[in-house]
C-alpha positions as CSV (number, residue, x, y, z in Angstrom):
1,M,3.1,40.8,35.1
2,L,4.1,40.2,38.7
3,K,7.6,41.4,38.0
4,T,6.3,44.6,36.4
5,L,4.0,45.2,39.5
6,D,7.0,44.7,41.8
7,I,9.0,47.3,39.9
8,K,6.1,49.7,40.2
9,I,5.8,49.1,44.0
10,I,9.5,49.6,44.5
11,S,9.4,52.8,42.5
12,A,6.5,54.1,44.5
13,H,8.3,53.3,47.7
14,F,11.4,55.1,46.5
15,I,9.5,58.2,45.3
16,T,7.7,58.5,48.6
17,I,10.9,58.3,50.7
18,I,12.9,60.6,48.5
19,L,10.4,63.3,48.2
20,W,9.6,63.4,51.9
21,A,13.3,63.3,52.7
22,S,14.0,66.2,50.3
23,A,11.6,68.5,52.1
24,F,13.9,68.9,55.1
25,P,16.9,70.3,53.2
26,G,14.5,72.2,51.0
27,I,13.1,74.0,54.0
28,R,16.6,75.1,54.9
29,V,17.1,76.6,51.5
30,A,13.7,78.4,51.6
31,L,14.6,79.8,55.0
32,T,17.4,81.8,53.4
33,A,14.8,84.1,51.8
34,Y,11.5,83.5,53.4
35,S,10.1,83.6,57.0
36,P,8.9,80.3,58.4
37,E,5.3,81.4,58.1
38,H,5.6,82.5,54.5
39,I,7.3,79.2,53.5
40,S,4.3,77.3,54.9
41,L,1.8,79.7,53.4
42,L,3.3,79.6,49.9
43,R,3.8,75.9,50.1
44,L,0.2,75.2,51.2
45,L,-1.2,77.7,48.7
46,V,0.6,75.9,45.8
47,G,-0.4,72.5,47.1
48,S,-4.0,73.5,47.6
49,F,-4.3,75.0,44.1
50,V,-3.0,71.8,42.5
51,L,-5.3,69.7,44.7
52,I,-8.3,71.8,43.7
53,I,-7.6,71.1,40.0
54,I,-7.3,67.3,40.8
55,A,-10.5,67.4,42.9
56,I,-12.4,69.1,40.0
57,I,-11.1,66.5,37.5
58,K,-11.8,63.6,39.7
59,K,-15.1,65.2,40.9
60,T,-14.1,64.7,44.6
61,P,-17.1,65.5,46.8
62,L,-16.9,67.9,49.7
63,P,-17.0,66.5,53.3
64,A,-20.2,66.3,55.3
65,L,-21.1,69.6,57.0
66,K,-21.0,67.9,60.5
67,D,-17.4,66.8,59.9
68,I,-16.0,70.1,58.8
69,P,-15.1,71.5,62.3
70,I,-13.0,68.5,63.3
71,I,-11.4,68.3,59.8
72,L,-10.4,72.0,60.2
73,F,-8.9,71.2,63.6
74,L,-6.9,68.2,62.2
75,G,-5.8,70.2,59.2
76,F,-4.6,72.9,61.6
77,L,-2.6,70.4,63.6
78,G,-1.3,68.3,60.8
79,F,-0.3,71.0,58.4
80,T,-0.4,74.5,59.9
81,V,1.2,73.8,63.2
82,Y,3.4,71.0,61.9
83,Q,4.9,72.9,59.0
84,V,5.3,76.2,60.8
85,A,6.9,74.6,63.8
86,L,9.2,72.5,61.6
87,N,10.3,75.6,59.7
88,Y,11.1,77.5,62.9
89,G,13.0,74.5,64.2
90,E,15.1,74.2,61.1
91,Q,16.4,77.8,61.7
92,T,18.7,76.4,64.3
93,I,19.1,72.7,63.6
94,S,20.2,70.8,60.5
95,A,17.9,69.1,58.0
96,G,19.0,65.7,59.0
97,V,18.5,66.2,62.7
98,A,15.0,67.6,62.0
99,S,14.1,64.5,60.0
100,L,15.3,62.3,62.9
101,L,13.2,64.2,65.4
102,V,10.2,64.0,63.1
103,S,10.7,60.2,62.9
104,T,9.5,60.0,66.6
105,T,6.0,60.7,65.3
106,P,5.0,57.0,65.2
107,I,6.1,56.7,68.9
108,F,4.0,59.7,69.9
109,T,1.1,58.3,67.8
110,A,1.3,55.0,69.6
111,L,1.3,56.7,73.0
112,F,-1.7,58.8,72.1
113,A,-3.5,55.7,70.8
114,V,-3.0,54.2,74.3
115,V,-4.4,57.2,76.0
116,F,-7.4,58.0,73.8
117,Y,-8.3,54.6,72.3
118,R,-6.9,52.3,75.0
119,E,-4.7,50.5,72.5
120,K,-2.3,48.0,74.1
121,L,1.2,49.1,73.5
122,G,2.9,45.9,74.7
123,L,6.4,45.3,75.9
124,W,8.0,46.0,72.6
125,G,6.1,49.2,72.3
126,W,7.3,50.5,75.7
127,V,10.8,49.4,75.1
128,G,10.9,51.0,71.7
129,S,9.4,54.2,73.0
130,L,12.0,54.5,75.8
131,L,14.8,53.7,73.3
132,G,13.5,56.2,70.8
133,F,13.3,59.1,73.3
134,S,16.7,58.1,74.6
135,G,18.0,58.7,71.1
136,V,16.3,62.1,71.0
137,A,17.9,63.0,74.4
138,F,21.3,61.9,73.0
139,I,20.8,64.1,69.9
140,T,19.8,67.0,72.3
141,V,22.9,66.9,74.5
142,G,25.4,64.9,72.5
143,G,27.0,67.8,70.8
144,S,27.2,70.1,73.8
145,T,30.5,71.1,75.2
146,E,29.0,72.7,78.3
147,G,27.0,69.9,80.0
148,F,23.3,70.0,79.4
149,S,22.4,72.4,76.6
150,L,19.0,72.4,75.0
151,N,18.5,73.7,71.5
152,T,15.1,75.4,71.3
153,G,15.0,74.2,67.6
154,I,14.9,70.6,68.9
155,I,11.9,71.4,71.2
156,I,10.0,73.2,68.4
157,V,10.5,70.3,66.0
158,L,9.3,67.9,68.7
159,I,6.2,70.1,69.0
160,A,5.7,69.6,65.3
161,S,6.1,65.9,65.7
162,L,3.6,65.9,68.6
163,S,1.1,67.9,66.6
164,E,1.4,65.6,63.6
165,S,0.9,62.6,65.9
166,I,-2.4,64.0,67.1
167,Y,-3.4,64.4,63.5
168,F,-2.6,60.8,62.7
169,V,-4.4,59.4,65.7
170,F,-7.7,61.1,65.1
171,Q,-7.8,60.9,61.3
172,H,-8.6,57.2,61.3
173,H,-12.4,57.6,61.2
174,F,-12.2,60.0,58.4
175,L,-9.8,57.9,56.3
176,E,-12.3,55.1,56.5
177,K,-15.2,57.4,55.6
178,Y,-13.7,59.5,52.8
179,G,-10.5,57.6,51.7
180,A,-6.9,58.7,52.1
181,I,-6.6,61.0,49.1
182,P,-9.9,63.0,49.6
183,F,-9.2,63.4,53.4
184,T,-5.7,64.6,52.7
185,M,-7.2,67.2,50.4
186,Y,-9.6,68.4,53.0
187,A,-6.8,68.5,55.6
188,I,-4.4,70.5,53.4
189,W,-7.1,72.9,52.4
190,S,-8.0,73.4,56.1
191,G,-4.3,74.0,57.0
192,T,-4.1,76.6,54.2
193,I,-7.2,78.5,55.5
194,F,-5.4,79.0,58.9
195,M,-2.2,80.0,57.2
196,L,-3.9,82.9,55.4
197,I,-3.5,85.0,58.5
198,F,0.2,85.3,57.4
199,S,-0.7,86.6,53.9
200,P,0.5,90.2,54.6
201,G,3.9,90.7,53.2
202,L,4.0,87.5,51.1
203,G,3.9,89.3,47.8
204,E,6.8,91.5,48.8
205,A,8.7,88.5,50.0
206,I,8.3,86.8,46.7
207,L,9.5,89.8,44.8
208,N,12.5,90.2,47.0
209,A,13.5,86.5,47.2
210,P,16.1,85.0,44.9
211,L,14.6,82.8,42.3
212,N,16.2,79.6,43.6
213,A,14.5,80.0,47.0
214,T,11.1,80.6,45.4
215,L,11.5,77.6,43.1
216,V,12.4,75.4,46.1
217,T,9.3,76.6,48.0
218,L,7.2,75.9,44.9
219,Y,8.8,72.5,44.8
220,L,7.9,71.9,48.5
221,G,4.3,72.8,47.7
222,I,3.9,70.3,44.9
223,F,6.3,67.4,45.4
224,P,6.7,66.6,49.1
225,T,3.3,67.9,50.0
226,I,1.2,66.1,47.4
227,I,2.9,63.4,45.4
228,P,4.0,61.1,48.3
229,Y,0.4,60.8,49.5
230,F,-0.6,59.4,46.1
231,T,2.4,57.0,45.8
232,L,1.8,55.8,49.4
233,A,-1.9,55.3,48.6
234,Y,-0.9,53.3,45.5
235,V,1.4,51.0,47.5
236,T,-1.2,50.6,50.3
237,S,-3.8,49.5,47.7
238,R,-1.4,46.9,46.4
239,T,0.3,45.6,49.5
240,G,-1.5,46.7,52.6
241,A,-0.9,49.6,54.9
242,A,1.7,47.7,57.1
243,E,4.0,47.0,54.3
244,A,3.4,50.4,52.7
245,T,4.7,52.2,55.8
246,S,7.4,49.7,56.6
247,T,10.1,51.6,54.6
248,L,9.3,55.1,55.8
249,Y,11.9,54.9,58.5
250,L,14.5,55.3,55.7
251,T,13.3,58.9,55.2
252,S,15.8,60.2,57.8
253,V,18.7,58.3,56.2
254,F,18.0,59.9,52.8
255,A,17.3,63.3,54.4
256,F,20.9,63.2,55.8
257,L,22.3,62.1,52.5
258,I,20.4,64.8,50.5
259,A,21.3,67.5,53.0
260,W,25.0,66.4,52.8
261,I,25.0,66.5,49.0
262,W,22.8,69.6,48.5
263,L,23.8,71.8,51.5
264,G,27.1,70.3,52.6
265,E,25.7,69.5,56.1
266,V,28.0,67.0,57.5
267,P,26.2,65.0,60.2
268,H,27.7,65.3,63.7
269,S,28.7,62.0,65.4
270,S,26.2,62.6,68.1
271,A,23.4,63.0,65.5
272,I,24.4,59.8,63.8
273,T,24.6,57.8,67.1
274,G,21.4,59.4,68.5
275,G,19.7,58.9,65.2
276,L,20.5,55.2,65.1
277,I,19.2,54.8,68.6
278,T,16.0,56.7,67.7
279,L,15.3,54.7,64.5
280,A,16.0,51.5,66.4
281,G,13.4,52.6,69.0
282,V,10.9,53.5,66.3
283,F,11.4,50.1,64.6
284,I,11.1,48.1,67.9
285,S,8.1,50.0,69.1
286,N,6.3,49.1,65.9
287,I,7.1,45.4,65.7
288,K,3.6,44.6,66.8
289,K,1.9,47.9,66.4
290,E,0.9,47.9,62.7
291,D,-2.6,49.1,63.5
292,V,-1.2,52.4,64.9
293,I,1.3,53.0,62.1
294,N,-1.3,52.2,59.5
295,A,-2.6,55.7,60.2
296,Q,0.7,57.3,59.3
297,S,1.2,59.3,56.1
298,L,4.4,61.4,57.0
299,N,5.9,65.4,56.2
């Protein structure tokens, strides 16, 4: 029985990592036919529709009226801003680099926890944070042949990471109150509401887009947007949040691999070096910061 349970846990880990990793190259494919706004809108519409069906089947209650404003705000940051910014960023940077930059989210989350909740980051936390941001700096300028050259796509993806970090920090109370899956539903629905402003032109975009781009966008709406939250919740319920999130740092590795196979994106040496530095920083900063990372549910 224990062996069977271990296989299930390993499978859930694998599914979570692969699906979240696949989102980065998937966005690059969708961008060949859709605007960054329409990708997020279509993705969230699909995800919201599926979640509504699940919520009806499971008879998920609606949130308390007093919590709706802050849930709307968190959904706006965690899904609307995050996804649109990530899509814009991936117009000029590769899927692998984007995934590495997003991997700084736990560091931003830890720093925000220090500011807003007076969490103690500790020596390892500060060392890891400095190392992680050093890796980002290396990625930013490592491939430049003209001294310091800043790709705006990198800045935009870092804004996405920053926005997602705020979402993770302030979701803790609602995770305890409603549970991970119901709160994620509320947040995705909230993010979708804000995305409706970009509805004009979506129908025409779908009609004009090649089938493969539309299918990839639909894939993004169902698989990376929904399923990993369920598999991560399953692992958390069996092993605890610290162990459940301990393998998420592999997401960037698989994002590079999938982008290499799917898109032919060969990682630049500066991205590999900077990525290793960044991931090392993320790992070090979380050696004794399980409480902060427990709030993480990444892409």
